[in-house]
C-alpha positions in Angstrom: -56.6 -82.8 23.7 -60.3 -82.2 24.5 -62.1 -78.8 24.9 -63.8 -80.4 28.1 -60.6 -81.0 29.7 -59.3 -77.3 29.1 -62.8 -76.2 30.4 -62.4 -78.5 33.5 -58.9 -77.1 34.3 -60.0 -73.6 33.6 -62.3 -73.9 36.4 -59.5 -73.8 38.9 -58.2 -70.5 38.0 -59.6 -67.0 38.2 -62.0 -65.9 35.6 -59.9 -63.0 35.0 -57.1 -65.0 34.0 -59.2 -67.4 31.8 -60.4 -64.3 30.1 -56.8 -63.0 29.5 -55.9 -66.6 27.9 -58.8 -66.4 25.6 -57.8 -62.8 24.5 -54.2 -63.8 24.0 -54.7 -67.0 22.1 -56.6 -65.4 19.4 -53.5 -63.3 18.7 -50.9 -66.1 18.3 -49.6 -67.3 15.1 -47.3 -69.9 13.5 -47.4 -68.2 10.2 -44.1 -66.8 11.4 -41.6 -68.5 13.5 -38.1 -67.7 14.7 -35.0 -69.6 14.6 -31.8 -68.8 16.7 -28.6 -70.6 15.8 -25.9 -70.9 18.6 -26.5 -67.9 20.7 -24.1 -67.9 23.7 -25.2 -64.8 25.6 -28.1 -65.7 27.7 -29.6 -62.2 27.8 -29.9 -62.4 24.0 -31.9 -65.5 23.7 -34.0 -64.4 26.8 -34.6 -61.2 24.9 -35.8 -62.9 21.9 -38.2 -65.0 23.7 -39.6 -62.0 25.4 -40.1 -60.4 22.1 -41.6 -63.3 20.2 -44.2 -63.6 23.3 -45.0 -59.8 22.9 -45.7 -60.2 19.1 -47.6 -63.4 19.4 -45.0 -65.6 17.8 -45.9 -68.8 19.2 -42.8 -71.0 18.3 -39.0 -70.3 18.8 -36.4 -72.7 17.5 -33.1 -73.1 19.2 -30.2 -74.7 17.4 -27.3 -75.5 19.7 -23.9 -75.7 18.1 -21.3 -75.5 21.0 -23.2 -73.3 23.3 -25.8 -74.5 25.7 -29.3 -72.9 26.0 -29.7 -70.7 28.9 -32.3 -68.2 29.9 -32.0 -65.1 32.2 -35.3 -64.9 33.9 -34.8 -61.3 34.8 -34.7 -60.6 30.8 -37.2 -63.1 29.6 -39.7 -62.3 32.3 -41.3 -65.8 32.1 -41.8 -65.8 28.4 -40.9 -69.3 27.8 -43.9 -70.3 29.7 -46.2 -69.0 27.1 -44.1 -70.3 24.1 -43.3 -73.4 22.5 -39.4 -73.7 22.4 -38.1 -76.4 20.3 -34.5 -77.5 20.6 -32.0 -79.1 18.4 -28.8 -80.5 19.9 -26.8 -83.5 20.0 -27.3 -84.4 16.1 -24.6 -84.5 13.5 -25.8 -81.1 12.2 -28.4 -79.5 14.3 -28.8 -76.5 11.9 -29.9 -79.0 9.0 -32.1 -80.8 11.4 -33.9 -77.9 12.2 -34.2 -76.9 8.7 -35.4 -80.3 7.7 -38.2 -80.2 10.3 -39.3 -76.7 9.4 -39.7 -77.5 5.9 -41.7 -80.6 6.7 -44.1 -78.1 8.4 -44.2 -75.9 5.2 -41.9 -73.0 6.2 -39.6 -71.2 3.8 -36.5 -70.6 5.7 -35.0 -67.1 5.5 -31.6 -66.3 6.7 -31.3 -62.8 8.1 -27.9 -61.9 6.7 -26.6 -59.8 3.8 -26.3 -61.9 0.7 -26.0 -61.4 -3.1 -29.8 -62.3 -3.6 -31.2 -60.8 -0.1 -34.4 -58.7 -0.1 -35.1 -55.7 2.2 -37.3 -56.5 5.3 -40.1 -54.1 3.7 -40.1 -56.0 0.5 -40.5 -59.5 1.8 -43.8 -61.4 1.5 -44.9 -62.5 4.8 -48.1 -64.2 3.6 -46.2 -67.4 3.2 -45.2 -69.6 6.2 -41.8 -67.9 7.1 -38.8 -69.0 9.4 -36.6 -66.3 10.2 -33.1 -67.4 11.1 -30.8 -65.4 13.3 -27.2 -66.1 14.2 -24.7 -66.0 16.9 -23.4 -62.6 18.3 -19.8 -62.9 17.1 -19.9 -64.4 13.8 -23.4 -64.5 12.5 -24.9 -67.5 10.8 -23.0 -70.5 10.1 -22.1 -71.3 6.5 -24.6 -74.2 6.4 -27.5 -71.9 7.8 -26.8 -69.5 4.8 -26.2 -71.7 2.2 -29.1 -74.0 2.8 -31.7 -71.3 3.4 -34.4 -70.6 0.7 -34.1 -66.7 0.9 -31.9 -64.1 2.6 -33.4 -61.0 4.3 -31.6 -57.7 5.3 -32.7 -54.9 7.5 -31.8 -51.6 5.7 -29.5 -49.3 7.8 -28.0 -46.1 7.1 -25.4 -45.8 10.1 -21.7 -46.4 10.0 -22.0 -49.5 12.1 -24.3 -51.3 9.7 -25.0 -54.0 12.5 -27.9 -54.6 14.9 -27.5 -56.6 18.1 -29.2 -60.0 17.4 -32.0 -59.5 19.9 -32.7 -56.0 18.4 -32.7 -57.3 14.7 -35.1 -60.1 15.7 -37.4 -57.6 17.3 -37.3 -55.2 14.5 -38.2 -58.2 12.2 -40.9 -59.6 14.4 -42.6 -56.2 14.7 -42.6 -55.7 10.9 -43.8 -59.3 10.0 -46.5 -59.5 12.6 -47.7 -55.8 11.7 -47.8 -57.1 8.2 -49.9 -60.4 9.2 -52.3 -58.3 11.1 -52.8 -55.6 8.6 -54.0 -58.3 6.1 -57.7 -59.2 5.5 -57.6 -62.3 7.7 -55.0 -62.6 10.4 -53.4 -66.4 10.3 -54.0 -67.4 13.8 -53.7 -70.9 15.5 -56.1 -73.5 14.4 -58.8 -74.6 16.6 -56.8 -77.6 17.7 -53.6 -75.6 18.2 -55.4 -73.1 20.2 -56.9 -76.1 22.6 -53.4 -77.6 23.0 -51.8 -74.2 23.9 -54.7 -73.1 26.2 -54.1 -76.6 28.0 -50.4 -75.9 28.6 -51.1 -72.4 29.6 -53.5 -73.3 32.2 -51.4 -76.1 33.5 -48.4 -73.7 33.9 -50.2 -71.7 36.6 -52.0 -74.5 38.4 -50.2 -75.9 41.6 -51.2 -79.6 40.9 -52.3 -80.0 37.4 -51.6 -83.7 37.1 -53.8 -84.5 40.1 -56.7 -82.4 38.6 -56.2 -84.1 35.3 -56.4 -87.4 36.9 -59.5 -86.5 38.6 -61.1 -85.4 35.3 -60.3 -88.6 33.7 -61.8 -90.5 36.7 -64.9 -88.6 36.4 -65.1 -89.2 32.6 -64.0 -92.8 32.4 
């Protein structure tokens, strides 16, 4: 993806929107990513997407194991337009397929569940690339998701229920993790190439006829 193409397409949207894109792109990160396993209530996955966008977490990984991915637009408020949502479905074990892909990208996989070796959210070191994994509303994470994780994390609670809704738990974790990342000496944002690719997708998403405009660009630069 070339910067020239991005600049060309950017000429067809308002300068205000381009300035907004430039501001937001500098706040996105892949140091932290979020994984949701087999969520069946669309308002929960929608809330997770919205929260990821709000805190600048660019990628969300969706594992389907019996429940189909659906988004409630009234809850998500179009958040998926600004995110890279990666799906794992149709495989022999979608959870392990997701874990394998994340490890290839250098992520440490952290299951958010009580475990004999768990650590509190405040004590976890987010300076390493981390994939936080959240489970279904009814039963939590599957045994495979827990067993094959690299670490286990819990949100300390003092109430009687000792259980947060999945979307609330994800919001608490993302807020703390991104706060830690932004409090460091150097914020681990997207690479220059990743910024260009993401800007290209954002601009395309607000254009009426992006394919025709790109065709015109390539004709001019043939």
